Backbone of each chain as ProteinMPNN parsed JSONL, in Angstrom:
{"seq_chain_A": "MIIGKHLSDEEAAEKLMRHRARWMPVLILSLVFVQVVTAIKIYTTGQLATGGWTGWLLMIFLVLNIVATGAPGLARRPGMRVYIDDELTISHRSKAYAIGFWVMLLLGIALLVTSNWYVVYAQLALHSVVGLGAIAVATRYAMLERRALKQ", "coords_chain_A": {"N_chain_A": [[0.842, -1.198, 0.0], [0.552, 2.213, -0.835], [1.611, 4.891, 0.962], [1.338, 8.273, 1.358], [4.202, 10.341, 1.592], [4.102, 12.882, 2.528], [2.32, 12.96, 4.539], [1.723, 13.005, 8.104], [2.875, 10.64, 10.592], [0.686, 9.841, 12.142], [-1.5, 10.609, 10.573], [-1.01, 9.101, 8.286], [-1.243, 6.565, 9.367], [-3.937, 6.548, 10.105], [-5.121, 6.72, 7.594], [-4.255, 4.334, 6.477], [-5.527, 2.528, 8.202], [-8.172, 2.992, 7.575], [-8.241, 2.172, 4.909], [-7.699, -0.49, 5.365], [-9.948, -1.258, 6.846], [-11.847, -1.112, 4.858], [-11.011, -3.069, 3.055], [-10.746, -5.457, 4.442], [-13.239, -6.984, 4.764], [-13.514, -7.936, 2.129], [-11.235, -9.51, 1.823], [-11.749, -11.411, 3.806], [-14.101, -12.595, 2.839], [-13.047, -13.691, 0.508], [-11.341, -15.553, 1.632], [-13.216, -17.221, 2.864], [-14.464, -18.22, 0.585], [-12.307, -19.629, -0.636], [-11.883, -21.447, 1.386], [-14.257, -22.959, 1.358], [-14.182, -24.029, -1.254], [-11.797, -25.59, -1.209], [-12.48, -27.332, 0.853], [-14.619, -28.747, -0.287], [-13.237, -30.032, -2.318], [-11.552, -31.715, -0.836], [-13.466, -33.281, 0.428], [-14.763, -34.558, -1.702], [-12.711, -35.855, -3.088], [-11.229, -37.121, -1.212], [-8.666, -36.389, -0.389], [-6.453, -33.506, -0.513], [-4.277, -32.4, -3.022], [-0.782, -31.499, -2.725], [-0.261, -29.019, -4.019], [-2.76, -27.871, -3.98], [-3.133, -26.766, -1.524], [-1.822, -24.372, -1.428], [-3.013, -21.791, -2.191], [-4.985, -21.512, -0.229], [-3.46, -21.587, 2.145], [-1.883, -19.298, 1.747], [-3.828, -17.293, 1.78], [-4.754, -17.507, 4.428], [-2.405, -16.895, 5.784], [-1.985, -14.247, 4.938], [-4.291, -12.868, 5.906], [-4.139, -13.365, 8.68], [-1.701, -12.199, 9.16], [-2.254, -9.513, 8.817], [-3.952, -9.111, 10.986], [-2.163, -9.646, 13.061], [-0.028, -7.836, 12.725], [-0.969, -5.409, 11.847], [-0.664, -4.346, 9.247], [0.683, -5.586, 6.163], [4.158, -5.127, 5.532], [4.657, -2.959, 7.144], [6.919, -2.328, 8.471], [8.438, -0.658, 6.969], [7.779, 1.882, 7.644], [8.349, 2.762, 10.566], [7.465, 4.647, 12.473], [4.742, 4.753, 12.212], [3.841, 2.493, 13.397], [3.383, 2.87, 16.116], [0.901, 4.077, 16.174], [-0.717, 2.369, 14.675], [-0.513, 0.029, 16.058], [-1.546, 0.395, 18.624], [-2.838, 0.674, 22.052], [-5.64, 0.15, 21.921], [-5.89, -1.322, 19.56], [-4.395, -3.572, 20.246], [-6.023, -4.569, 22.23], [-8.287, -5.19, 20.684], [-7.176, -7.158, 19.079], [-6.61, -9.136, 20.965], [-9.21, -9.823, 21.786], [-10.163, -10.824, 19.378], [-8.465, -13.042, 18.955], [-9.293, -14.573, 21.095], [-11.912, -15.289, 20.391], [-11.316, -16.817, 18.14], [-9.94, -18.925, 19.349], [-12.027, -20.17, 20.851], [-13.766, -20.919, 18.784], [-12.165, -22.763, 17.387], [-11.744, -24.676, 19.386], [-14.38, -25.558, 20.053], [-15.262, -26.457, 17.556], [-13.418, -28.491, 17.119], [-14.149, -30.254, 19.183], [-16.775, -30.807, 18.368], [-16.288, -32.136, 15.926], [-14.897, -34.322, 16.842], [-16.845, -35.625, 18.381], [-18.691, -36.142, 16.361], [-17.265, -38.02, 14.899], [-17.798, -40.399, 16.131], [-20.02, -41.486, 14.983], [-19.903, -40.995, 12.232], [-17.634, -41.152, 9.418], [-14.849, -39.159, 9.655], [-12.721, -37.307, 7.799], [-9.312, -36.847, 8.472], [-7.795, -34.841, 7.269], [-9.76, -33.108, 6.326], [-10.947, -32.381, 8.732], [-8.852, -31.057, 10.134], [-8.353, -29.017, 8.332], [-10.78, -27.651, 8.447], [-10.864, -26.823, 11.144], [-8.572, -25.164, 11.366], [-9.02, -23.283, 9.277], [-11.633, -22.191, 9.802], [-11.17, -21.181, 12.318], [-9.282, -19.172, 11.762], [-10.853, -17.544, 10.116], [-12.783, -16.715, 11.935], [-11.224, -15.227, 13.753], [-10.254, -13.149, 12.073], [-12.67, -11.985, 11.247], [-13.851, -11.038, 13.64], [-11.901, -9.203, 14.463], [-11.912, -7.398, 12.311], [-14.515, -6.397, 12.55], [-14.451, -5.12, 15.075], [-12.456, -3.164, 14.673], [-13.563, -1.691, 12.606], [-15.86, -0.677, 13.812], [-14.714, 0.954, 15.761], [-13.455, 2.876, 14.196], [-15.595, 4.062, 12.971], [-17.1, 5.458, 14.885]], "CA_chain_A": [[0.0, 0.0, 0.0], [1.374, 3.424, -0.912], [1.183, 5.92, 1.905], [2.027, 9.503, 0.996], [5.269, 10.722, 2.524], [3.804, 14.202, 3.07], [1.438, 12.808, 5.693], [2.371, 12.665, 9.374], [2.7, 9.217, 10.907], [-0.679, 9.634, 12.646], [-2.415, 10.718, 9.423], [-0.768, 7.94, 7.425], [-1.802, 5.391, 10.066], [-5.404, 6.656, 9.994], [-5.451, 6.406, 6.209], [-4.042, 2.894, 6.298], [-6.56, 1.799, 8.941], [-9.43, 3.124, 6.813], [-8.068, 1.26, 3.768], [-7.787, -1.855, 5.895], [-11.348, -1.506, 7.216], [-12.597, -1.307, 3.613], [-10.573, -4.265, 2.342], [-10.805, -6.683, 5.257], [-14.379, -7.843, 4.403], [-13.242, -8.572, 0.831], [-10.26, -10.571, 2.092], [-12.407, -12.471, 4.594], [-14.997, -13.319, 1.919], [-12.184, -14.494, -0.369], [-10.876, -16.699, 2.43], [-14.37, -18.121, 3.014], [-14.617, -18.872, -0.719], [-11.204, -20.604, -0.788], [-12.128, -22.476, 2.411], [-15.343, -23.826, 0.873], [-13.71, -24.742, -2.463], [-10.83, -26.627, -0.818], [-13.195, -28.331, 1.661], [-15.368, -29.586, -1.233], [-12.243, -30.878, -3.003], [-11.12, -32.764, 0.108], [-14.613, -34.15, 0.691], [-15.095, -35.37, -2.88], [-11.582, -36.672, -3.559], [-10.593, -37.805, -0.071], [-7.536, -35.561, 0.078], [-6.081, -32.399, -1.395], [-2.873, -32.486, -3.441], [0.065, -30.477, -2.096], [-0.451, -27.735, -4.686], [-4.086, -27.369, -3.645], [-3.104, -26.055, -0.249], [-1.08, -23.11, -1.519], [-3.879, -20.611, -2.157], [-5.648, -21.477, 1.089], [-2.455, -21.2, 3.145], [-1.495, -17.896, 1.5], [-4.931, -16.435, 2.249], [-4.747, -17.525, 5.897], [-1.214, -16.174, 6.213], [-2.198, -12.813, 4.683], [-5.317, -12.34, 6.814], [-3.619, -13.379, 10.058], [-0.599, -11.239, 9.207], [-2.877, -8.192, 9.01], [-4.422, -9.063, 12.383], [-1.023, -9.678, 13.983], [0.922, -6.722, 12.578], [-1.644, -4.167, 11.438], [-0.651, -4.336, 7.785], [1.949, -6.107, 5.67], [5.156, -4.146, 5.115], [4.615, -1.773, 8.01], [8.281, -2.072, 8.96], [9.028, 0.424, 6.166], [7.481, 3.162, 8.296], [8.243, 2.371, 11.978], [6.728, 5.649, 13.248], [3.309, 4.463, 12.107], [3.511, 1.328, 14.231], [2.868, 3.381, 17.4], [-0.525, 4.377, 16.008], [-1.406, 1.19, 14.143], [-0.459, -1.058, 17.028], [-1.695, 1.013, 19.95], [-3.534, -0.096, 23.092], [-6.968, -0.282, 21.466], [-5.684, -2.381, 18.566], [-3.948, -4.764, 20.978], [-7.227, -5.081, 22.883], [-9.109, -5.81, 19.627], [-6.491, -8.38, 18.657], [-6.808, -10.142, 22.026], [-10.601, -10.285, 21.702], [-10.284, -11.624, 18.149], [-7.799, -14.33, 19.186], [-10.12, -15.336, 22.043], [-13.009, -15.873, 19.599], [-10.698, -17.865, 17.319], [-9.658, -20.048, 20.245], [-13.277, -20.865, 21.163], [-14.27, -21.545, 17.551], [-11.333, -23.94, 17.109], [-11.988, -25.664, 20.442], [-15.729, -26.123, 19.927], [-15.313, -27.201, 16.299], [-12.644, -29.712, 17.363], [-14.99, -31.141, 20.0], [-17.901, -31.23, 17.523], [-15.792, -33.12, 14.957], [-14.546, -35.524, 17.619], [-18.11, -36.286, 18.72], [-19.253, -36.634, 15.089], [-16.504, -39.188, 14.434], [-18.368, -41.606, 16.746], [-21.067, -42.017, 14.107], [-19.568, -40.835, 10.814], [-16.202, -41.084, 9.1], [-14.381, -37.763, 9.498], [-11.358, -37.289, 7.257], [-8.386, -36.052, 9.29], [-7.417, -33.65, 6.497], [-10.91, -32.197, 6.309], [-11.141, -31.881, 10.099], [-7.804, -30.06, 10.431], [-8.6, -27.902, 7.407], [-11.929, -26.901, 8.961], [-10.514, -26.199, 12.421], [-7.635, -24.06, 11.114], [-9.638, -22.28, 8.419], [-12.731, -21.474, 10.469], [-10.55, -20.413, 13.406], [-8.693, -17.963, 11.159], [-11.961, -16.692, 9.649], [-13.402, -16.118, 13.131], [-10.294, -14.197, 14.255], [-10.24, -12.009, 11.144], [-13.983, -11.33, 11.232], [-14.025, -10.292, 14.897], [-10.947, -8.09, 14.426], [-12.412, -6.423, 11.331], [-15.719, -5.761, 13.106], [-14.069, -4.213, 16.167], [-11.715, -2.03, 14.109], [-14.504, -0.893, 11.817], [-16.724, 0.034, 14.762], [-13.913, 2.005, 16.412], [-13.191, 3.938, 13.218], [-16.865, 4.704, 12.579], [-17.716, 6.291, 15.919]], "C_chain_A": [[0.881, 1.252, 0.0], [0.79, 4.462, 0.036], [2.022, 7.163, 1.609], [3.027, 9.936, 2.047], [5.01, 12.092, 3.155], [2.925, 14.125, 4.306], [2.252, 12.533, 6.953], [2.123, 11.185, 9.644], [1.267, 8.919, 11.348], [-1.677, 9.655, 11.494], [-2.277, 9.504, 8.5], [-1.364, 6.676, 8.043], [-3.319, 5.379, 9.941], [-5.852, 6.244, 8.59], [-5.342, 4.897, 5.963], [-5.133, 2.083, 6.999], [-7.903, 1.865, 8.215], [-9.398, 2.22, 5.573], [-8.305, -0.173, 4.23], [-9.243, -2.206, 6.229], [-12.2, -1.776, 5.98], [-12.289, -2.668, 2.973], [-10.683, -5.559, 3.137], [-12.013, -7.566, 4.919], [-14.155, -8.589, 3.093], [-12.277, -9.753, 1.03], [-10.909, -11.741, 2.831], [-13.341, -13.29, 3.697], [-14.203, -14.194, 0.953], [-11.7, -15.732, 0.366], [-12.006, -17.715, 2.622], [-14.569, -18.921, 1.716], [-13.57, -19.973, -0.904], [-11.403, -21.769, 0.183], [-13.173, -23.482, 1.905], [-14.864, -24.672, -0.313], [-12.759, -25.873, -2.072], [-11.518, -27.717, 0.01], [-13.972, -29.286, 0.753], [-14.411, -30.555, -1.946], [-11.805, -32.027, -2.101], [-12.25, -33.781, 0.294], [-14.886, -35.081, -0.491], [-13.953, -36.289, -3.308], [-10.868, -37.411, -2.427], [-9.398, -37.056, 0.465], [-7.19, -34.51, -0.961], [-4.604, -32.533, -1.736], [-2.095, -31.314, -2.852], [-0.172, -29.09, -2.695], [-1.781, -27.071, -4.317], [-4.133, -26.566, -2.354], [-2.604, -24.613, -0.369], [-1.959, -21.866, -1.375], [-4.521, -20.415, -0.787], [-4.668, -20.997, 2.161], [-2.032, -19.738, 2.997], [-2.561, -16.94, 2.019], [-4.932, -16.349, 3.78], [-3.562, -16.712, 6.42], [-1.426, -14.66, 6.062], [-3.167, -12.198, 5.702], [-4.797, -12.291, 8.258], [-2.439, -12.43, 10.232], [-1.131, -9.831, 9.439], [-3.349, -8.045, 10.457], [-3.221, -8.91, 13.33], [-0.147, -8.43, 13.912], [0.265, -5.386, 12.225], [-1.76, -4.088, 9.929], [0.68, -4.901, 7.306], [2.889, -4.966, 5.28], [5.199, -2.893, 5.96], [6.007, -1.378, 8.519], [8.956, -0.936, 8.187], [8.778, 1.786, 6.799], [7.264, 2.912, 9.792], [7.431, 3.358, 12.823], [5.228, 5.389, 13.261], [2.882, 3.348, 13.05], [2.897, 1.745, 15.571], [1.353, 3.577, 17.318], [-1.322, 3.156, 15.546], [-1.555, 0.126, 15.227], [-0.625, -0.503, 18.439], [-2.562, 0.135, 20.863], [-4.894, -0.655, 22.634], [-6.845, -1.441, 20.476], [-5.274, -3.678, 19.25], [-5.149, -5.413, 21.687], [-8.137, -5.792, 21.866], [-8.507, -7.147, 19.203], [-6.717, -9.492, 19.685], [-8.22, -10.718, 21.969], [-10.802, -11.197, 20.491], [-9.644, -12.999, 18.335], [-8.642, -15.205, 20.119], [-11.275, -16.016, 21.311], [-12.481, -17.037, 18.758], [-10.422, -19.113, 18.135], [-10.931, -20.86, 20.507], [-13.861, -21.562, 19.94], [-13.496, -22.832, 17.269], [-11.617, -25.058, 18.12], [-13.336, -26.356, 20.249], [-15.872, -26.939, 18.645], [-14.557, -28.523, 16.443], [-13.462, -30.72, 18.145], [-16.142, -31.697, 19.157], [-17.457, -32.302, 16.53], [-15.442, -34.439, 15.649], [-15.804, -36.323, 17.953], [-18.719, -36.909, 17.456], [-18.563, -37.923, 14.635], [-16.969, -40.492, 15.096], [-19.375, -42.278, 15.819], [-20.719, -41.961, 12.617], [-18.056, -40.838, 10.638], [-15.832, -39.616, 8.895], [-12.936, -37.825, 9.002], [-10.486, -36.375, 8.12], [-8.039, -34.744, 8.574], [-8.546, -32.611, 6.503], [-11.131, -31.571, 7.694], [-10.123, -30.785, 10.428], [-7.981, -28.8, 9.58], [-9.728, -27.017, 7.939], [-11.564, -26.146, 10.239], [-9.607, -24.982, 12.192], [-8.325, -22.929, 10.348], [-10.731, -21.485, 9.125], [-12.222, -20.675, 11.668], [-9.994, -19.095, 12.884], [-9.789, -16.996, 10.698], [-12.614, -15.983, 10.841], [-12.53, -14.984, 13.683], [-10.373, -12.945, 13.38], [-11.566, -11.248, 11.166], [-14.189, -10.476, 12.478], [-13.136, -9.038, 14.906], [-11.462, -6.989, 13.487], [-13.628, -5.679, 11.875], [-15.359, -4.734, 14.182], [-13.356, -2.969, 15.636], [-12.65, -1.088, 13.341], [-15.395, -0.046, 12.729], [-15.969, 1.195, 15.405], [-13.652, 3.172, 15.465], [-14.439, 4.734, 12.891], [-17.336, 5.728, 13.597], [-17.253, 7.738, 15.876]], "O_chain_A": [[1.848, 1.332, 0.757], [-0.372, 4.854, -0.08], [3.252, 7.112, 1.61], [2.74, 9.905, 3.244], [5.606, 12.436, 4.175], [2.793, 15.104, 5.041], [3.318, 11.919, 6.899], [1.273, 10.558, 9.011], [0.698, 7.89, 10.985], [-2.587, 8.829, 11.438], [-3.262, 8.957, 8.005], [-1.916, 5.829, 7.341], [-3.92, 4.332, 9.7], [-6.831, 5.516, 8.423], [-6.205, 4.281, 5.337], [-5.608, 1.079, 6.467], [-8.676, 0.907, 8.239], [-10.395, 1.585, 5.231], [-9.006, -0.953, 3.585], [-9.709, -3.306, 5.933], [-13.15, -2.557, 6.027], [-13.173, -3.328, 2.426], [-10.709, -6.643, 2.555], [-11.854, -8.78, 4.794], [-14.561, -9.743, 2.958], [-12.475, -10.838, 0.483], [-10.655, -12.906, 2.523], [-13.374, -14.518, 3.779], [-14.626, -15.3, 0.616], [-11.652, -16.824, -0.2], [-11.779, -18.923, 2.551], [-14.808, -20.128, 1.744], [-13.897, -21.099, -1.279], [-11.131, -22.922, -0.149], [-12.989, -24.695, 2.013], [-15.111, -25.877, -0.367], [-12.904, -26.995, -2.556], [-11.179, -28.894, -0.115], [-13.985, -30.493, 0.99], [-14.726, -31.728, -2.149], [-11.7, -33.17, -2.544], [-12.014, -34.989, 0.315], [-15.204, -36.255, -0.301], [-14.194, -37.377, -3.831], [-9.993, -38.24, -2.68], [-9.143, -37.088, 1.669], [-7.578, -34.606, -2.125], [-3.774, -32.753, -0.853], [-2.667, -30.275, -2.522], [-0.273, -28.103, -1.966], [-1.899, -25.846, -4.345], [-5.058, -25.786, -2.125], [-2.912, -23.757, 0.46], [-1.688, -20.997, -0.546], [-4.589, -19.303, -0.264], [-4.988, -20.128, 2.972], [-1.846, -19.031, 3.987], [-2.249, -15.911, 2.619], [-5.089, -15.272, 4.354], [-3.694, -15.942, 7.371], [-1.084, -13.889, 6.959], [-2.894, -11.147, 6.281], [-4.992, -11.302, 8.964], [-2.207, -11.916, 11.326], [-0.528, -9.047, 10.172], [-3.171, -6.996, 11.075], [-3.27, -8.133, 14.283], [0.414, -8.009, 14.924], [0.911, -4.341, 12.306], [-2.83, -3.797, 9.395], [1.702, -4.719, 7.968], [2.441, -3.948, 4.752], [5.728, -1.869, 5.528], [6.232, -0.243, 8.941], [9.911, -0.327, 8.668], [9.499, 2.742, 6.514], [6.121, 2.856, 10.245], [6.779, 2.953, 13.785], [4.531, 5.76, 14.205], [1.721, 3.264, 13.451], [2.011, 1.071, 16.096], [0.623, 3.284, 18.264], [-2.456, 2.942, 15.975], [-2.564, -0.574, 15.31], [0.097, -0.907, 19.35], [-2.957, -0.975, 20.504], [-5.237, -1.798, 22.935], [-7.596, -2.413, 20.545], [-5.743, -4.756, 18.884], [-5.271, -6.637, 21.735], [-8.685, -6.857, 22.151], [-9.218, -8.131, 18.997], [-6.98, -10.64, 19.325], [-8.416, -11.928, 22.086], [-11.51, -12.202, 20.561], [-10.213, -14.009, 17.92], [-8.698, -16.424, 19.956], [-11.583, -17.178, 21.575], [-13.105, -18.095, 18.672], [-10.643, -20.23, 17.668], [-10.923, -22.086, 20.399], [-14.389, -22.669, 20.046], [-14.088, -23.864, 16.953], [-11.716, -26.23, 17.756], [-13.425, -27.584, 20.279], [-16.522, -27.985, 18.639], [-15.007, -29.555, 15.946], [-13.474, -31.906, 17.815], [-16.451, -32.887, 19.215], [-18.177, -33.277, 16.315], [-15.663, -35.521, 15.106], [-15.825, -37.547, 17.823], [-19.196, -38.043, 17.475], [-19.199, -38.806, 14.059], [-16.574, -41.575, 14.664], [-19.558, -43.494, 15.867], [-21.19, -42.787, 11.835], [-17.302, -40.566, 11.572], [-16.426, -38.923, 8.069], [-12.048, -38.329, 9.691], [-10.887, -35.26, 8.454], [-7.995, -33.679, 9.191], [-8.315, -31.412, 6.662], [-11.457, -30.39, 7.809], [-10.483, -29.723, 10.935], [-7.786, -27.678, 10.049], [-9.642, -25.79, 7.89], [-11.911, -24.976, 10.397], [-9.841, -23.909, 12.748], [-8.224, -21.761, 10.725], [-10.755, -20.256, 9.058], [-12.77, -19.623, 11.998], [-10.204, -18.038, 13.48], [-9.668, -15.783, 10.867], [-12.953, -14.802, 10.763], [-13.034, -13.918, 14.035], [-10.536, -11.831, 13.878], [-11.584, -10.019, 11.111], [-14.642, -9.335, 12.39], [-13.571, -7.957, 15.305], [-11.447, -5.807, 13.829], [-13.757, -4.47, 11.684], [-15.892, -3.624, 14.199], [-13.618, -1.855, 16.092], [-12.537, 0.135, 13.421], [-15.651, 1.128, 12.463], [-16.517, 2.284, 15.572], [-13.632, 4.327, 15.89], [-14.369, 5.922, 12.575], [-17.907, 6.754, 13.227], [-17.691, 8.551, 16.689]]}, "seq_chain_B": "MSEGLLNSIREARSARGWTQAELAERVGVSRKTINTVENGVFVPSTIIALKLAQALEMPVEELFSLGD", "coords_chain_B": {"N_chain_B": [[-21.947, 4.33, 30.073], [-18.987, 2.392, 29.761], [-18.096, 0.163, 32.408], [-18.666, 2.061, 34.316], [-17.066, 4.316, 34.108], [-16.504, 7.683, 33.819], [-15.671, 10.445, 31.684], [-14.047, 13.569, 30.872], [-12.849, 14.214, 28.521], [-13.554, 15.026, 25.91], [-14.678, 17.563, 26.323], [-12.509, 18.932, 27.476], [-10.678, 18.772, 25.414], [-12.02, 20.083, 23.336], [-12.162, 22.625, 24.459], [-9.592, 23.452, 24.146], [-9.446, 23.625, 21.499], [-8.617, 21.537, 19.942], [-8.434, 18.833, 17.599], [-9.545, 15.39, 17.47], [-7.535, 13.949, 16.229], [-5.308, 15.594, 16.6], [-4.991, 15.527, 19.393], [-4.539, 12.805, 19.623], [-2.065, 12.552, 18.37], [-0.437, 13.985, 20.125], [-0.593, 12.387, 22.355], [0.24, 9.964, 21.444], [-1.228, 7.857, 20.443], [-3.716, 6.167, 18.381], [-6.229, 7.946, 16.428], [-8.654, 6.672, 16.609], [-8.53, 5.465, 19.064], [-8.652, 7.626, 20.865], [-11.18, 8.481, 20.189], [-12.809, 6.249, 20.933], [-12.299, 6.195, 23.649], [-13.276, 8.681, 24.481], [-15.983, 8.272, 23.923], [-16.585, 6.373, 25.756], [-16.43, 3.715, 25.112], [-14.091, 2.321, 25.208], [-11.972, 1.51, 27.859], [-9.211, 3.106, 28.985], [-5.724, 2.21, 29.682], [-3.807, 2.808, 32.719], [-1.495, 4.12, 31.995], [-2.112, 5.361, 29.509], [-4.188, 6.98, 30.418], [-2.797, 8.698, 32.137], [-1.085, 9.902, 30.299], [-2.94, 11.238, 28.723], [-3.932, 13.047, 30.596], [-1.634, 14.497, 31.053], [-1.148, 15.592, 28.499], [-3.39, 17.201, 28.23], [-3.021, 18.862, 30.297], [-4.179, 18.556, 32.861], [-5.297, 17.372, 36.073], [-5.44, 13.863, 36.523], [-7.621, 12.86, 37.9], [-9.514, 14.729, 37.467], [-10.063, 14.46, 34.894], [-10.969, 11.882, 34.593], [-13.624, 10.074, 36.126], [-15.496, 8.107, 38.503], [-18.564, 6.665, 37.639], [-22.031, 6.419, 38.779]], "CA_chain_B": [[-20.5, 4.311, 29.852], [-18.523, 1.085, 30.206], [-17.513, 0.002, 33.737], [-18.957, 3.216, 35.147], [-16.013, 5.337, 34.041], [-16.892, 8.894, 33.089], [-14.498, 11.283, 31.388], [-14.353, 14.884, 30.289], [-11.814, 14.444, 27.498], [-14.1, 15.797, 24.78], [-14.831, 18.968, 26.75], [-11.159, 19.498, 27.655], [-10.068, 18.864, 24.071], [-12.726, 21.154, 22.599], [-11.784, 23.904, 25.07], [-8.277, 23.822, 23.595], [-9.6, 23.729, 20.042], [-7.886, 20.44, 19.297], [-9.211, 17.736, 17.016], [-9.163, 14.078, 18.029], [-6.252, 13.571, 15.621], [-4.235, 16.381, 17.254], [-4.776, 14.958, 20.727], [-3.956, 11.467, 19.418], [-0.647, 12.726, 18.039], [0.255, 14.42, 21.346], [-0.575, 11.28, 23.326], [0.937, 8.829, 20.831], [-2.159, 6.75, 20.161], [-4.467, 6.448, 17.156], [-7.427, 8.76, 16.625], [-9.78, 5.818, 17.009], [-8.414, 5.232, 20.514], [-9.214, 8.826, 21.507], [-12.611, 8.444, 19.896], [-13.489, 5.229, 21.745], [-12.193, 6.587, 25.073], [-14.238, 9.79, 24.656], [-17.348, 7.728, 23.894], [-16.757, 5.396, 26.826], [-16.423, 2.348, 24.577], [-12.823, 1.71, 25.611], [-11.4, 2.018, 29.119], [-7.762, 3.092, 28.73], [-4.836, 1.796, 30.773], [-3.332, 3.917, 33.552], [-0.471, 4.865, 31.231], [-2.794, 6.246, 28.547], [-4.933, 7.976, 31.201], [-1.818, 9.695, 32.605], [-0.612, 10.64, 29.115], [-4.031, 12.147, 28.356], [-3.956, 14.122, 31.593], [-0.429, 15.303, 30.801], [-1.348, 16.347, 27.255], [-4.451, 18.197, 28.439], [-2.58, 19.641, 31.47], [-5.237, 18.447, 33.875], [-5.117, 16.209, 36.941], [-6.133, 12.704, 35.954], [-8.914, 12.644, 38.575], [-10.481, 15.681, 36.894], [-10.357, 13.963, 33.549], [-11.736, 10.644, 34.739], [-14.293, 9.883, 37.411], [-16.339, 6.918, 38.535], [-19.999, 6.947, 37.582], [-22.814, 5.714, 39.816]], "C_chain_B": [[-19.91, 3.047, 30.476], [-17.809, 1.137, 31.549], [-17.665, 1.248, 34.607], [-17.893, 4.292, 35.139], [-16.482, 6.513, 33.189], [-15.629, 9.666, 32.758], [-14.925, 12.596, 30.739], [-13.32, 15.241, 29.223], [-12.336, 15.331, 26.369], [-14.186, 17.285, 25.129], [-13.457, 19.648, 26.848], [-10.48, 19.713, 26.307], [-10.694, 20.015, 23.283], [-12.344, 22.523, 23.137], [-10.444, 24.395, 24.53], [-8.315, 23.959, 22.07], [-8.855, 22.654, 19.285], [-8.859, 19.441, 18.682], [-8.771, 16.442, 17.71], [-7.787, 13.668, 17.503], [-5.084, 14.311, 16.285], [-3.923, 15.825, 18.65], [-4.108, 13.582, 20.612], [-2.453, 11.566, 19.176], [0.161, 13.13, 19.279], [0.404, 13.265, 22.337], [0.202, 10.078, 22.776], [0.057, 7.603, 20.696], [-2.917, 7.101, 18.884], [-5.697, 7.302, 17.48], [-8.596, 7.914, 17.105], [-9.733, 5.483, 18.496], [-9.0, 6.412, 21.282], [-10.734, 8.814, 21.381], [-13.347, 7.455, 20.806], [-13.396, 5.543, 23.24], [-13.215, 7.692, 25.362], [-15.674, 9.273, 24.749], [-17.603, 6.674, 24.962], [-16.806, 3.955, 26.359], [-15.185, 1.595, 25.077], [-12.316, 2.362, 26.894], [-9.885, 1.954, 28.983], [-6.974, 2.589, 29.938], [-4.422, 3.035, 31.574], [-2.332, 4.779, 32.779], [-1.125, 5.843, 30.251], [-3.557, 7.344, 29.294], [-3.982, 9.088, 31.669], [-1.286, 10.532, 31.442], [-1.662, 11.644, 28.655], [-4.066, 13.341, 29.298], [-2.78, 15.067, 31.376], [-0.619, 16.198, 29.563], [-2.358, 17.469, 27.446], [-4.169, 19.1, 29.647], [-3.677, 19.72, 32.524], [-4.9, 17.293, 34.797], [-5.972, 15.048, 36.424], [-7.507, 12.49, 36.607], [-9.965, 13.66, 38.121], [-10.951, 15.192, 35.524], [-11.236, 12.712, 33.597], [-12.408, 10.601, 36.103], [-15.174, 8.643, 37.339], [-17.808, 7.331, 38.496], [-20.723, 6.184, 38.675], [-23.031, 4.256, 39.444]], "O_chain_B": [[-20.284, 2.669, 31.587], [-17.013, 2.042, 31.803], [-16.879, 1.463, 35.53], [-17.821, 5.1, 36.065], [-16.808, 6.364, 32.011], [-14.627, 9.558, 33.465], [-16.0, 12.711, 30.149], [-12.965, 16.406, 29.044], [-11.66, 16.26, 25.929], [-13.816, 18.147, 24.332], [-13.263, 20.769, 26.376], [-9.795, 20.714, 26.094], [-9.998, 20.81, 22.652], [-12.213, 23.478, 22.371], [-10.193, 25.598, 24.464], [-7.333, 24.358, 21.444], [-8.502, 22.835, 18.12], [-9.964, 19.237, 19.185], [-7.773, 16.407, 18.43], [-6.974, 13.109, 18.239], [-4.016, 13.74, 16.504], [-2.763, 15.675, 19.033], [-3.228, 13.24, 21.402], [-1.672, 10.775, 19.704], [1.292, 12.681, 19.466], [1.395, 13.178, 23.063], [0.75, 9.279, 23.536], [0.518, 6.467, 20.816], [-2.777, 8.207, 18.362], [-6.145, 7.375, 18.624], [-9.423, 8.364, 17.899], [-10.769, 5.245, 19.116], [-9.756, 6.225, 22.235], [-11.462, 9.096, 22.333], [-14.385, 7.786, 21.38], [-14.296, 5.202, 24.008], [-13.928, 7.642, 26.364], [-16.475, 9.766, 25.543], [-18.708, 6.141, 25.062], [-17.183, 3.067, 27.123], [-15.234, 0.392, 25.334], [-12.239, 3.585, 27.005], [-9.324, 0.864, 28.877], [-7.481, 2.546, 31.058], [-4.661, 4.166, 31.152], [-2.327, 6.004, 32.896], [-0.737, 7.009, 30.176], [-3.574, 8.497, 28.863], [-4.321, 10.27, 31.606], [-1.063, 11.733, 31.589], [-1.331, 12.757, 28.247], [-4.209, 14.487, 28.872], [-2.917, 16.285, 31.501], [-0.298, 17.386, 29.578], [-2.202, 18.556, 26.891], [-4.962, 19.981, 29.978], [-4.043, 20.794, 33.002], [-4.279, 16.323, 34.362], [-7.089, 15.248, 35.948], [-8.439, 12.005, 35.964], [-11.159, 13.477, 38.359], [-12.062, 15.472, 35.076], [-12.118, 12.515, 32.761], [-11.839, 11.033, 37.105], [-15.549, 8.19, 36.257], [-18.236, 8.227, 39.224], [-20.119, 5.401, 39.407], [-23.665, 3.515, 40.195]]}, "name": "protein", "num_of_chains": 2, "seq": "MIIGKHLSDEEAAEKLMRHRARWMPVLILSLVFVQVVTAIKIYTTGQLATGGWTGWLLMIFLVLNIVATGAPGLARRPGMRVYIDDELTISHRSKAYAIGFWVMLLLGIALLVTSNWYVVYAQLALHSVVGLGAIAVATRYAMLERRALKQMSEGLLNSIREARSARGWTQAELAERVGVSRKTINTVENGVFVPSTIIALKLAQALEMPVEELFSLGD"}
């Protein structure tokens, strides 16, 4: 993302956060799409070839990288980090990770219980737990950040 | 207001003619943090509360008070 050099760090951070708030829903929807497509492939073929994981893993890495760092490539402008990664953002991140934890835990338990009656592919189970956990984290984070920017 | 914490940041900031962004820059937090603290959505840490009081040149107990 190109941030104008004429802007102060605070202004540049605000601009970046607004860009992020606009683009996060698109990224999350893309991740949901990739999650569904790969899950269908695993379900119908029994397993996903190594190459099939790449897009899914890249999407998860990108979305979680935004949650964890504020934005990719932020190291180029260290002064902005103070504003991007301030107390409120850290609080939002913690809340988002907590939701992700519960989603992963409950989904893991649900799949374990289901395996008593139905065959649950290990690959599909792990794919679902990781993917839906990441989606939950990103969605909660995006919602909290968007709400804070709107007020 | 969350956890019964009241604050007079908006009034103090407006009295100085500062925008949320200006106060944010003086305190070293994002504008959205100032915004959520002013609206009582976010309860700041002691460090941020002291930085706000310092920036606004007010005692922290004048800036923040406990609600009923």
